[in-house]
N, CA, C and O atoms as a Tripos MOL2 file, in Angstrom:
@<TRIPOS>MOLECULE
protein
  276   275    69     0     0
PROTEIN
NO_CHARGES

@<TRIPOS>ATOM
      1 N           3.0960  -16.1050   -8.0000 N.3       1 UNK1
      2 CA          2.2690  -16.4270   -6.8500 C.3       1 UNK1
      3 C           1.0670  -15.4850   -6.7990 C.2       1 UNK1
      4 O           1.1540  -14.3130   -7.1650 O.2       1 UNK1
      5 N          -0.0170  -16.0130   -6.3510 N.am      2 UNK2
      6 CA         -1.1890  -15.1800   -6.1810 C.3       2 UNK2
      7 C          -1.1100  -14.4580   -4.8470 C.2       2 UNK2
      8 O          -0.2710  -14.7610   -3.9990 O.2       2 UNK2
      9 N          -2.0090  -13.4930   -4.6870 N.am      3 UNK3
     10 CA         -2.0020  -12.6870   -3.4620 C.3       3 UNK3
     11 C          -2.2670  -13.5400   -2.2360 C.2       3 UNK3
     12 O          -1.6140  -13.3570   -1.2090 O.2       3 UNK3
     13 N          -3.2080  -14.4670   -2.3200 N.am      4 UNK4
     14 CA         -3.5470  -15.2910   -1.1580 C.3       4 UNK4
     15 C          -2.4890  -16.3420   -0.8620 C.2       4 UNK4
     16 O          -2.4610  -16.8810    0.2450 O.2       4 UNK4
     17 N          -1.6190  -16.6500   -1.8160 N.am      5 UNK5
     18 CA         -0.5650  -17.6310   -1.5760 C.3       5 UNK5
     19 C           0.4290  -17.1280   -0.5350 C.2       5 UNK5
     20 O           1.0240  -17.9290    0.1860 O.2       5 UNK5
     21 N           0.6140  -15.8290   -0.4490 N.am      6 UNK6
     22 CA          1.5350  -15.2940    0.5410 C.3       6 UNK6
     23 C           1.0210  -15.5020    1.9620 C.2       6 UNK6
     24 O           1.8110  -15.5600    2.9040 O.2       6 UNK6
     25 N          -0.3030  -15.6150    2.1240 N.am      7 UNK7
     26 CA         -0.8590  -15.9160    3.4380 C.3       7 UNK7
     27 C          -0.4970  -17.3250    3.8750 C.2       7 UNK7
     28 O          -0.4220  -17.6030    5.0720 O.2       7 UNK7
     29 N          -0.2720  -18.2110    2.9240 N.am      8 UNK8
     30 CA          0.1210  -19.5790    3.2450 C.3       8 UNK8
     31 C           1.6190  -19.6550    3.4920 C.2       8 UNK8
     32 O           2.0610  -20.3540    4.4030 O.2       8 UNK8
     33 N           2.4080  -18.9410    2.6870 N.am      9 UNK9
     34 CA          3.8630  -19.0060    2.7900 C.3       9 UNK9
     35 C           4.3550  -18.3500    4.0740 C.2       9 UNK9
     36 O           5.2320  -18.8910    4.7470 O.2       9 UNK9
     37 N           3.8090  -17.2120    4.4150 N.am     10 UNK10
     38 CA          4.2150  -16.5070    5.6280 C.3      10 UNK10
     39 C           3.3230  -16.9920    6.7600 C.2      10 UNK10
     40 O           2.1290  -16.6970    6.7860 O.2      10 UNK10
     41 N           3.9000  -17.7330    7.6890 N.am     11 UNK11
     42 CA          3.0860  -18.3600    8.7250 C.3      11 UNK11
     43 C           2.9720  -17.5280    9.9980 C.2      11 UNK11
     44 O           2.1330  -17.8300   10.8470 O.2      11 UNK11
     45 N           3.7740  -16.5130   10.1510 N.am     12 UNK12
     46 CA          3.7170  -15.6780   11.3560 C.3      12 UNK12
     47 C           3.0230  -14.3570   11.0390 C.2      12 UNK12
     48 O           3.4600  -13.6470   10.1330 O.2      12 UNK12
     49 N           1.9600  -14.0060   11.7530 N.am     13 UNK13
     50 CA          1.2750  -12.7330   11.4930 C.3      13 UNK13
     51 C           2.1610  -11.5060   11.7060 C.2      13 UNK13
     52 O           1.8810  -10.4380   11.1620 O.2      13 UNK13
     53 N           3.2160  -11.6520   12.4880 N.am     14 UNK14
     54 CA          4.1250  -10.5170   12.7160 C.3      14 UNK14
     55 C           4.8910  -10.1530   11.4480 C.2      14 UNK14
     56 O           5.3710   -9.0260   11.3200 O.2      14 UNK14
     57 N           5.0100  -11.0850   10.5150 N.am     15 UNK15
     58 CA          5.7850  -10.8530    9.2940 C.3      15 UNK15
     59 C           4.9230  -10.4050    8.1100 C.2      15 UNK15
     60 O           5.4490  -10.1620    7.0250 O.2      15 UNK15
     61 N           3.6160  -10.2940    8.3040 N.am     16 UNK16
     62 CA          2.7250   -9.8710    7.2270 C.3      16 UNK16
     63 C           3.0320   -8.4290    6.8310 C.2      16 UNK16
     64 O           3.3500   -7.5950    7.6780 O.2      16 UNK16
     65 N           2.9320   -8.1490    5.5410 N.am     17 UNK17
     66 CA          2.9880   -6.7680    5.0830 C.3      17 UNK17
     67 C           1.6230   -6.1320    5.3430 C.2      17 UNK17
     68 O           0.6730   -6.8310    5.6940 O.2      17 UNK17
     69 N           1.5200   -4.8210    5.1730 N.am     18 UNK18
     70 CA          0.2450   -4.1480    5.4500 C.3      18 UNK18
     71 C          -0.9100   -4.6690    4.5830 C.2      18 UNK18
     72 O          -1.9940   -4.9040    5.1170 O.2      18 UNK18
     73 N          -0.7260   -4.8580    3.2730 N.am     19 UNK19
     74 CA         -1.8520   -5.3850    2.4970 C.3      19 UNK19
     75 C          -2.2860   -6.7880    2.9380 C.2      19 UNK19
     76 O          -3.4770   -7.0970    2.9270 O.2      19 UNK19
     77 N          -1.3350   -7.6300    3.3240 N.am     20 UNK20
     78 CA         -1.7050   -8.9580    3.8190 C.3      20 UNK20
     79 C          -2.4360   -8.8640    5.1450 C.2      20 UNK20
     80 O          -3.3810   -9.6130    5.3930 O.2      20 UNK20
     81 N          -2.0070   -7.9560    5.9890 N.am     21 UNK21
     82 CA         -2.7020   -7.7610    7.2610 C.3      21 UNK21
     83 C          -4.1230   -7.2800    7.0680 C.2      21 UNK21
     84 O          -5.0300   -7.7070    7.7820 O.2      21 UNK21
     85 N          -4.3210   -6.3940    6.1090 N.am     22 UNK22
     86 CA         -5.6730   -5.9090    5.8160 C.3      22 UNK22
     87 C          -6.5170   -7.0380    5.2380 C.2      22 UNK22
     88 O          -7.7110   -7.1240    5.5230 O.2      22 UNK22
     89 N          -5.9100   -7.9010    4.4320 N.am     23 UNK23
     90 CA         -6.6490   -9.0170    3.8490 C.3      23 UNK23
     91 C          -7.1170   -9.9970    4.9130 C.2      23 UNK23
     92 O          -8.1490  -10.6450    4.7380 O.2      23 UNK23
     93 N          -6.3900  -10.1180    5.9990 N.am     24 UNK24
     94 CA         -6.8050  -11.0330    7.0590 C.3      24 UNK24
     95 C          -7.9650  -10.4710    7.8780 C.2      24 UNK24
     96 O          -8.5950  -11.2140    8.6300 O.2      24 UNK24
     97 N          -8.2590   -9.1900    7.7510 N.am     25 UNK25
     98 CA         -9.3850   -8.6110    8.4810 C.3      25 UNK25
     99 C         -10.7310   -9.0530    7.9210 C.2      25 UNK25
    100 O         -11.7440   -8.9980    8.6190 O.2      25 UNK25
    101 N         -10.7460   -9.4860    6.6840 N.am     26 UNK26
    102 CA        -11.9880   -9.9460    6.0720 C.3      26 UNK26
    103 C         -12.3000  -11.3430    6.5800 C.2      26 UNK26
    104 O         -11.5580  -12.2900    6.3170 O.2      26 UNK26
    105 N         -13.3840  -11.4640    7.2970 N.am     27 UNK27
    106 CA        -13.8000  -12.7610    7.8110 C.3      27 UNK27
    107 C         -14.5410  -13.5620    6.7480 C.2      27 UNK27
    108 O         -14.7210  -13.0980    5.6220 O.2      27 UNK27
    109 N         -14.9620  -14.7520    7.1070 N.am     28 UNK28
    110 CA        -15.6680  -15.6100    6.1670 C.3      28 UNK28
    111 C         -17.0560  -15.0690    5.8580 C.2      28 UNK28
    112 O         -17.4800  -15.0520    4.7030 O.2      28 UNK28
    113 N         -17.7570  -14.6300    6.8840 N.am     29 UNK29
    114 CA        -19.1410  -14.1850    6.6970 C.3      29 UNK29
    115 C         -19.3610  -12.7170    7.0260 C.2      29 UNK29
    116 O         -20.4850  -12.2270    6.9160 O.2      29 UNK29
    117 N         -18.3260  -12.0150    7.4210 N.am     30 UNK30
    118 CA        -18.5210  -10.6160    7.7930 C.3      30 UNK30
    119 C         -17.3190   -9.7760    7.3920 C.2      30 UNK30
    120 O         -16.1960  -10.2670    7.2840 O.2      30 UNK30
    121 N         -17.5900   -8.5030    7.1750 N.am     31 UNK31
    122 CA        -16.5400   -7.5410    6.8690 C.3      31 UNK31
    123 C         -16.7450   -6.3210    7.7560 C.2      31 UNK31
    124 O         -17.8510   -5.7860    7.8390 O.2      31 UNK31
    125 N         -15.6900   -5.8870    8.4100 N.am     32 UNK32
    126 CA        -15.7530   -4.6610    9.1900 C.3      32 UNK32
    127 C         -15.1500   -3.5610    8.3300 C.2      32 UNK32
    128 O         -13.9470   -3.3040    8.3830 O.2      32 UNK32
    129 N         -16.0020   -2.9120    7.5360 N.am     33 UNK33
    130 CA        -15.5290   -1.9590    6.5430 C.3      33 UNK33
    131 C         -14.8280   -0.7660    7.1720 C.2      33 UNK33
    132 O         -13.9040   -0.2190    6.5700 O.2      33 UNK33
    133 N         -15.2320   -0.3520    8.3480 N.am     34 UNK34
    134 CA        -14.5710    0.7920    8.9830 C.3      34 UNK34
    135 C         -13.1230    0.4690    9.3290 C.2      34 UNK34
    136 O         -12.2310    1.2890    9.1100 O.2      34 UNK34
    137 N         -12.8900   -0.7130    9.8630 N.am     35 UNK35
    138 CA        -11.5270   -1.1130   10.2130 C.3      35 UNK35
    139 C         -10.6770   -1.2970    8.9660 C.2      35 UNK35
    140 O          -9.5200   -0.8760    8.9320 O.2      35 UNK35
    141 N         -11.2420   -1.9210    7.9450 N.am     36 UNK36
    142 CA        -10.5020   -2.1330    6.7060 C.3      36 UNK36
    143 C         -10.1510   -0.7980    6.0540 C.2      36 UNK36
    144 O          -9.0290   -0.6220    5.5800 O.2      36 UNK36
    145 N         -11.0870    0.1360    6.0250 N.am     37 UNK37
    146 CA        -10.8160    1.4570    5.4500 C.3      37 UNK37
    147 C          -9.7500    2.2020    6.2430 C.2      37 UNK37
    148 O          -8.8940    2.8700    5.6640 O.2      37 UNK37
    149 N          -9.8020    2.0880    7.5670 N.am     38 UNK38
    150 CA         -8.7970    2.7470    8.4030 C.3      38 UNK38
    151 C          -7.4040    2.1790    8.1350 C.2      38 UNK38
    152 O          -6.4330    2.9340    8.0780 O.2      38 UNK38
    153 N          -7.2940    0.8690    7.9720 N.am     39 UNK39
    154 CA         -5.9870    0.2660    7.6980 C.3      39 UNK39
    155 C          -5.4800    0.6190    6.3090 C.2      39 UNK39
    156 O          -4.2730    0.7640    6.1130 O.2      39 UNK39
    157 N          -6.3740    0.7590    5.3480 N.am     40 UNK40
    158 CA         -5.9260    1.1800    4.0260 C.3      40 UNK40
    159 C          -5.3990    2.6120    4.0530 C.2      40 UNK40
    160 O          -4.4240    2.9200    3.3660 O.2      40 UNK40
    161 N          -6.0180    3.4810    4.8240 N.am     41 UNK41
    162 CA         -5.5130    4.8530    4.9590 C.3      41 UNK41
    163 C          -4.1360    4.8340    5.6260 C.2      41 UNK41
    164 O          -3.2320    5.5640    5.2170 O.2      41 UNK41
    165 N          -3.9850    4.0030    6.6450 N.am     42 UNK42
    166 CA         -2.6880    3.8980    7.3270 C.3      42 UNK42
    167 C          -1.6370    3.3300    6.3840 C.2      42 UNK42
    168 O          -0.4810    3.7520    6.4280 O.2      42 UNK42
    169 N          -2.0140    2.3830    5.5360 N.am     43 UNK43
    170 CA         -1.0240    1.7700    4.6520 C.3      43 UNK43
    171 C          -0.6000    2.7000    3.5190 C.2      43 UNK43
    172 O           0.5060    2.5560    2.9980 O.2      43 UNK43
    173 N          -1.4460    3.6460    3.1260 N.am     44 UNK44
    174 CA         -1.0760    4.5500    2.0350 C.3      44 UNK44
    175 C          -0.3390    5.7900    2.5620 C.2      44 UNK44
    176 O           0.2890    6.5070    1.7830 O.2      44 UNK44
    177 N          -0.4080    6.0420    3.8450 N.am     45 UNK45
    178 CA          0.2010    7.2460    4.4190 C.3      45 UNK45
    179 C           1.7080    7.3530    4.1650 C.2      45 UNK45
    180 O           2.1570    8.4380    3.7950 O.2      45 UNK45
    181 N           2.5250    6.2970    4.3370 N.am     46 UNK46
    182 CA          3.9630    6.4510    4.0630 C.3      46 UNK46
    183 C           4.2690    6.7920    2.6120 C.2      46 UNK46
    184 O           5.1580    7.5990    2.3420 O.2      46 UNK46
    185 N           3.5490    6.1910    1.6800 N.am     47 UNK47
    186 CA          3.7720    6.4750    0.2600 C.3      47 UNK47
    187 C           3.4050    7.9200   -0.0470 C.2      47 UNK47
    188 O           4.1240    8.6140   -0.7660 O.2      47 UNK47
    189 N           2.2960    8.3610    0.4960 N.am     48 UNK48
    190 CA          1.8650    9.7410    0.2850 C.3      48 UNK48
    191 C           2.8470   10.7270    0.9010 C.2      48 UNK48
    192 O           3.1260   11.7700    0.3100 O.2      48 UNK48
    193 N           3.3660   10.4170    2.0610 N.am     49 UNK49
    194 CA          4.3340   11.2910    2.7250 C.3      49 UNK49
    195 C           5.6170   11.4120    1.9070 C.2      49 UNK49
    196 O           6.1500   12.5100    1.7480 O.2      49 UNK49
    197 N           6.1120   10.2930    1.3890 N.am     50 UNK50
    198 CA          7.3250   10.3320    0.5580 C.3      50 UNK50
    199 C           7.0710   11.1490   -0.7040 C.2      50 UNK50
    200 O           7.9310   11.9260   -1.1200 O.2      50 UNK50
    201 N           5.9060   10.9840   -1.3140 N.am     51 UNK51
    202 CA          5.5950   11.7690   -2.5150 C.3      51 UNK51
    203 C           5.5430   13.2560   -2.2030 C.2      51 UNK51
    204 O           6.0820   14.0640   -2.9590 O.2      51 UNK51
    205 N           4.9070   13.6280   -1.1080 N.am     52 UNK52
    206 CA          4.7970   15.0460   -0.7730 C.3      52 UNK52
    207 C           6.1550   15.6680   -0.4670 C.2      52 UNK52
    208 O           6.3910   16.8320   -0.7890 O.2      52 UNK52
    209 N           7.0440   14.9030    0.1510 N.am     53 UNK53
    210 CA          8.3810   15.4200    0.4570 C.3      53 UNK53
    211 C           9.2080   15.5700   -0.8140 C.2      53 UNK53
    212 O           9.9390   16.5480   -0.9650 O.2      53 UNK53
    213 N           9.0990   14.6110   -1.7270 N.am     54 UNK54
    214 CA          9.9270   14.6200   -2.9380 C.3      54 UNK54
    215 C           9.2320   15.2120   -4.1550 C.2      54 UNK54
    216 O           9.7310   15.0830   -5.2730 O.2      54 UNK54
    217 N           8.0970   15.8530   -3.9580 N.am     55 UNK55
    218 CA          7.2960   16.3600   -5.0680 C.3      55 UNK55
    219 C           8.0520   17.3850   -5.9130 C.2      55 UNK55
    220 O           7.9540   17.3560   -7.1400 O.2      55 UNK55
    221 N           8.7920   18.2740   -5.2950 N.am     56 UNK56
    222 CA          9.4950   19.3040   -6.0750 C.3      56 UNK56
    223 C          10.5720   18.6960   -6.9670 C.2      56 UNK56
    224 O          10.8230   19.2000   -8.0620 O.2      56 UNK56
    225 N          11.2140   17.6120   -6.5070 N.am     57 UNK57
    226 CA         12.2260   16.9520   -7.3270 C.3      57 UNK57
    227 C          11.5900   16.1680   -8.4630 C.2      57 UNK57
    228 O          12.1390   16.1000   -9.5620 O.2      57 UNK57
    229 N          10.4420   15.5810   -8.1990 N.am     58 UNK58
    230 CA          9.7390   14.8350   -9.2480 C.3      58 UNK58
    231 C           9.2910   15.7850  -10.3550 C.2      58 UNK58
    232 O           9.4110   15.4630  -11.5370 O.2      58 UNK58
    233 N           8.7810   16.9420   -9.9800 N.am     59 UNK59
    234 CA          8.3580   17.9190  -10.9860 C.3      59 UNK59
    235 C           9.5410   18.4340  -11.7900 C.2      59 UNK59
    236 O           9.4220   18.6410  -12.9970 O.2      59 UNK59
    237 N          10.6810   18.6430  -11.1390 N.am     60 UNK60
    238 CA         11.8680   19.1280  -11.8500 C.3      60 UNK60
    239 C          12.3610   18.0840  -12.8510 C.2      60 UNK60
    240 O          12.7870   18.4340  -13.9510 O.2      60 UNK60
    241 N          12.3090   16.8320  -12.4850 N.am     61 UNK61
    242 CA         12.7390   15.7690  -13.3980 C.3      61 UNK61
    243 C          11.7910   15.6820  -14.5900 C.2      61 UNK61
    244 O          12.2330   15.5030  -15.7250 O.2      61 UNK61
    245 N          10.4900   15.8090  -14.3360 N.am     62 UNK62
    246 CA          9.5170   15.7600  -15.4270 C.3      62 UNK62
    247 C           9.7160   16.9160  -16.3950 C.2      62 UNK62
    248 O           9.6500   16.7290  -17.6100 O.2      62 UNK62
    249 N           9.9570   18.1000  -15.8680 N.am     63 UNK63
    250 CA         10.1180   19.2870  -16.7080 C.3      63 UNK63
    251 C          11.4040   19.2120  -17.5340 C.2      63 UNK63
    252 O          11.4500   19.6810  -18.6720 O.2      63 UNK63
    253 N          12.4380   18.6210  -16.9540 N.am     64 UNK64
    254 CA         13.7130   18.5390  -17.6430 C.3      64 UNK64
    255 C          13.7960   17.4250  -18.6620 C.2      64 UNK64
    256 O          14.7280   17.3880  -19.4650 O.2      64 UNK64
    257 N          12.8500   16.5300  -18.6420 N.am     65 UNK65
    258 CA         12.9190   15.3830  -19.5580 C.3      65 UNK65
    259 C          11.9620   15.5180  -20.7290 C.2      65 UNK65
    260 O          11.4980   14.5200  -21.2810 O.2      65 UNK65
    261 N          11.6700   16.7480  -21.1040 N.am     66 UNK66
    262 CA         10.7580   16.9670  -22.2280 C.3      66 UNK66
    263 C          11.3820   16.5620  -23.5510 C.2      66 UNK66
    264 O          12.6040   16.5030  -23.6870 O.2      66 UNK66
    265 N          10.5310   16.2850  -24.5160 N.am     67 UNK67
    266 CA         10.9910   15.8890  -25.8420 C.3      67 UNK67
    267 C          11.1230   17.1370  -26.7040 C.2      67 UNK67
    268 O          10.2270   17.9800  -26.7310 O.2      67 UNK67
    269 N          12.2530   17.2490  -27.4110 N.am     68 UNK68
    270 CA         12.4460   18.3990  -28.2970 C.3      68 UNK68
    271 C          11.5510   18.2330  -29.5020 C.2      68 UNK68
    272 O          11.4040   17.1410  -30.0500 O.2      68 UNK68
    273 N          10.9470   19.3590  -29.9070 N.am     69 UNK69
    274 CA         10.0100   19.2470  -31.0240 C.3      69 UNK69
    275 C          10.3020   20.1410  -32.1630 C.2      69 UNK69
    276 O           9.5770   20.1310  -33.1580 O.2      69 UNK69
@<TRIPOS>BOND
     1     1     2 1
     2     2     3 1
     3     3     4 2
     4     3     5 am
     5     5     6 1
     6     6     7 1
     7     7     8 2
     8     7     9 am
     9     9    10 1
    10    10    11 1
    11    11    12 2
    12    11    13 am
    13    13    14 1
    14    14    15 1
    15    15    16 2
    16    15    17 am
    17    17    18 1
    18    18    19 1
    19    19    20 2
    20    19    21 am
    21    21    22 1
    22    22    23 1
    23    23    24 2
    24    23    25 am
    25    25    26 1
    26    26    27 1
    27    27    28 2
    28    27    29 am
    29    29    30 1
    30    30    31 1
    31    31    32 2
    32    31    33 am
    33    33    34 1
    34    34    35 1
    35    35    36 2
    36    35    37 am
    37    37    38 1
    38    38    39 1
    39    39    40 2
    40    39    41 am
    41    41    42 1
    42    42    43 1
    43    43    44 2
    44    43    45 am
    45    45    46 1
    46    46    47 1
    47    47    48 2
    48    47    49 am
    49    49    50 1
    50    50    51 1
    51    51    52 2
    52    51    53 am
    53    53    54 1
    54    54    55 1
    55    55    56 2
    56    55    57 am
    57    57    58 1
    58    58    59 1
    59    59    60 2
    60    59    61 am
    61    61    62 1
    62    62    63 1
    63    63    64 2
    64    63    65 am
    65    65    66 1
    66    66    67 1
    67    67    68 2
    68    67    69 am
    69    69    70 1
    70    70    71 1
    71    71    72 2
    72    71    73 am
    73    73    74 1
    74    74    75 1
    75    75    76 2
    76    75    77 am
    77    77    78 1
    78    78    79 1
    79    79    80 2
    80    79    81 am
    81    81    82 1
    82    82    83 1
    83    83    84 2
    84    83    85 am
    85    85    86 1
    86    86    87 1
    87    87    88 2
    88    87    89 am
    89    89    90 1
    90    90    91 1
    91    91    92 2
    92    91    93 am
    93    93    94 1
    94    94    95 1
    95    95    96 2
    96    95    97 am
    97    97    98 1
    98    98    99 1
    99    99   100 2
   100    99   101 am
   101   101   102 1
   102   102   103 1
   103   103   104 2
   104   103   105 am
   105   105   106 1
   106   106   107 1
   107   107   108 2
   108   107   109 am
   109   109   110 1
   110   110   111 1
   111   111   112 2
   112   111   113 am
   113   113   114 1
   114   114   115 1
   115   115   116 2
   116   115   117 am
   117   117   118 1
   118   118   119 1
   119   119   120 2
   120   119   121 am
   121   121   122 1
   122   122   123 1
   123   123   124 2
   124   123   125 am
   125   125   126 1
   126   126   127 1
   127   127   128 2
   128   127   129 am
   129   129   130 1
   130   130   131 1
   131   131   132 2
   132   131   133 am
   133   133   134 1
   134   134   135 1
   135   135   136 2
   136   135   137 am
   137   137   138 1
   138   138   139 1
   139   139   140 2
   140   139   141 am
   141   141   142 1
   142   142   143 1
   143   143   144 2
   144   143   145 am
   145   145   146 1
   146   146   147 1
   147   147   148 2
   148   147   149 am
   149   149   150 1
   150   150   151 1
   151   151   152 2
   152   151   153 am
   153   153   154 1
   154   154   155 1
   155   155   156 2
   156   155   157 am
   157   157   158 1
   158   158   159 1
   159   159   160 2
   160   159   161 am
   161   161   162 1
   162   162   163 1
   163   163   164 2
   164   163   165 am
   165   165   166 1
   166   166   167 1
   167   167   168 2
   168   167   169 am
   169   169   170 1
   170   170   171 1
   171   171   172 2
   172   171   173 am
   173   173   174 1
   174   174   175 1
   175   175   176 2
   176   175   177 am
   177   177   178 1
   178   178   179 1
   179   179   180 2
   180   179   181 am
   181   181   182 1
   182   182   183 1
   183   183   184 2
   184   183   185 am
   185   185   186 1
   186   186   187 1
   187   187   188 2
   188   187   189 am
   189   189   190 1
   190   190   191 1
   191   191   192 2
   192   191   193 am
   193   193   194 1
   194   194   195 1
   195   195   196 2
   196   195   197 am
   197   197   198 1
   198   198   199 1
   199   199   200 2
   200   199   201 am
   201   201   202 1
   202   202   203 1
   203   203   204 2
   204   203   205 am
   205   205   206 1
   206   206   207 1
   207   207   208 2
   208   207   209 am
   209   209   210 1
   210   210   211 1
   211   211   212 2
   212   211   213 am
   213   213   214 1
   214   214   215 1
   215   215   216 2
   216   215   217 am
   217   217   218 1
   218   218   219 1
   219   219   220 2
   220   219   221 am
   221   221   222 1
   222   222   223 1
   223   223   224 2
   224   223   225 am
   225   225   226 1
   226   226   227 1
   227   227   228 2
   228   227   229 am
   229   229   230 1
   230   230   231 1
   231   231   232 2
   232   231   233 am
   233   233   234 1
   234   234   235 1
   235   235   236 2
   236   235   237 am
   237   237   238 1
   238   238   239 1
   239   239   240 2
   240   239   241 am
   241   241   242 1
   242   242   243 1
   243   243   244 2
   244   243   245 am
   245   245   246 1
   246   246   247 1
   247   247   248 2
   248   247   249 am
   249   249   250 1
   250   250   251 1
   251   251   252 2
   252   251   253 am
   253   253   254 1
   254   254   255 1
   255   255   256 2
   256   255   257 am
   257   257   258 1
   258   258   259 1
   259   259   260 2
   260   259   261 am
   261   261   262 1
   262   262   263 1
   263   263   264 2
   264   263   265 am
   265   265   266 1
   266   266   267 1
   267   267   268 2
   268   267   269 am
   269   269   270 1
   270   270   271 1
   271   271   272 2
   272   271   273 am
   273   273   274 1
   274   274   275 1
   275   275   276 2
@<TRIPOS>SUBSTRUCTURE
     1 UNK1         2 RESIDUE 1 A UNK
     2 UNK2         6 RESIDUE 1 A UNK
     3 UNK3        10 RESIDUE 1 A UNK
     4 UNK4        14 RESIDUE 1 A UNK
     5 UNK5        18 RESIDUE 1 A UNK
     6 UNK6        22 RESIDUE 1 A UNK
     7 UNK7        26 RESIDUE 1 A UNK
     8 UNK8        30 RESIDUE 1 A UNK
     9 UNK9        34 RESIDUE 1 A UNK
    10 UNK10       38 RESIDUE 1 A UNK
    11 UNK11       42 RESIDUE 1 A UNK
    12 UNK12       46 RESIDUE 1 A UNK
    13 UNK13       50 RESIDUE 1 A UNK
    14 UNK14       54 RESIDUE 1 A UNK
    15 UNK15       58 RESIDUE 1 A UNK
    16 UNK16       62 RESIDUE 1 A UNK
    17 UNK17       66 RESIDUE 1 A UNK
    18 UNK18       70 RESIDUE 1 A UNK
    19 UNK19       74 RESIDUE 1 A UNK
    20 UNK20       78 RESIDUE 1 A UNK
    21 UNK21       82 RESIDUE 1 A UNK
    22 UNK22       86 RESIDUE 1 A UNK
    23 UNK23       90 RESIDUE 1 A UNK
    24 UNK24       94 RESIDUE 1 A UNK
    25 UNK25       98 RESIDUE 1 A UNK
    26 UNK26      102 RESIDUE 1 A UNK
    27 UNK27      106 RESIDUE 1 A UNK
    28 UNK28      110 RESIDUE 1 A UNK
    29 UNK29      114 RESIDUE 1 A UNK
    30 UNK30      118 RESIDUE 1 A UNK
    31 UNK31      122 RESIDUE 1 A UNK
    32 UNK32      126 RESIDUE 1 A UNK
    33 UNK33      130 RESIDUE 1 A UNK
    34 UNK34      134 RESIDUE 1 A UNK
    35 UNK35      138 RESIDUE 1 A UNK
    36 UNK36      142 RESIDUE 1 A UNK
    37 UNK37      146 RESIDUE 1 A UNK
    38 UNK38      150 RESIDUE 1 A UNK
    39 UNK39      154 RESIDUE 1 A UNK
    40 UNK40      158 RESIDUE 1 A UNK
    41 UNK41      162 RESIDUE 1 A UNK
    42 UNK42      166 RESIDUE 1 A UNK
    43 UNK43      170 RESIDUE 1 A UNK
    44 UNK44      174 RESIDUE 1 A UNK
    45 UNK45      178 RESIDUE 1 A UNK
    46 UNK46      182 RESIDUE 1 A UNK
    47 UNK47      186 RESIDUE 1 A UNK
    48 UNK48      190 RESIDUE 1 A UNK
    49 UNK49      194 RESIDUE 1 A UNK
    50 UNK50      198 RESIDUE 1 A UNK
    51 UNK51      202 RESIDUE 1 A UNK
    52 UNK52      206 RESIDUE 1 A UNK
    53 UNK53      210 RESIDUE 1 A UNK
    54 UNK54      214 RESIDUE 1 A UNK
    55 UNK55      218 RESIDUE 1 A UNK
    56 UNK56      222 RESIDUE 1 A UNK
    57 UNK57      226 RESIDUE 1 A UNK
    58 UNK58      230 RESIDUE 1 A UNK
    59 UNK59      234 RESIDUE 1 A UNK
    60 UNK60      238 RESIDUE 1 A UNK
    61 UNK61      242 RESIDUE 1 A UNK
    62 UNK62      246 RESIDUE 1 A UNK
    63 UNK63      250 RESIDUE 1 A UNK
    64 UNK64      254 RESIDUE 1 A UNK
    65 UNK65      258 RESIDUE 1 A UNK
    66 UNK66      262 RESIDUE 1 A UNK
    67 UNK67      266 RESIDUE 1 A UNK
    68 UNK68      270 RESIDUE 1 A UNK
    69 UNK69      274 RESIDUE 1 A UNK
């Protein structure tokens, strides 16, 4: 399925994911770039927070999985 197909399949705006919600902010003839940028920052915040919390474990896994040479 393409990205825009999910806008057709999901008929209730309450069920949209964050990227779909941001995609609906783009109008036919206008774009409110400030609002779209703000929503993209909000949508990336949970991923960034999880990475920052688990960063020490990710680094330990990377260091331990080195290739013997």
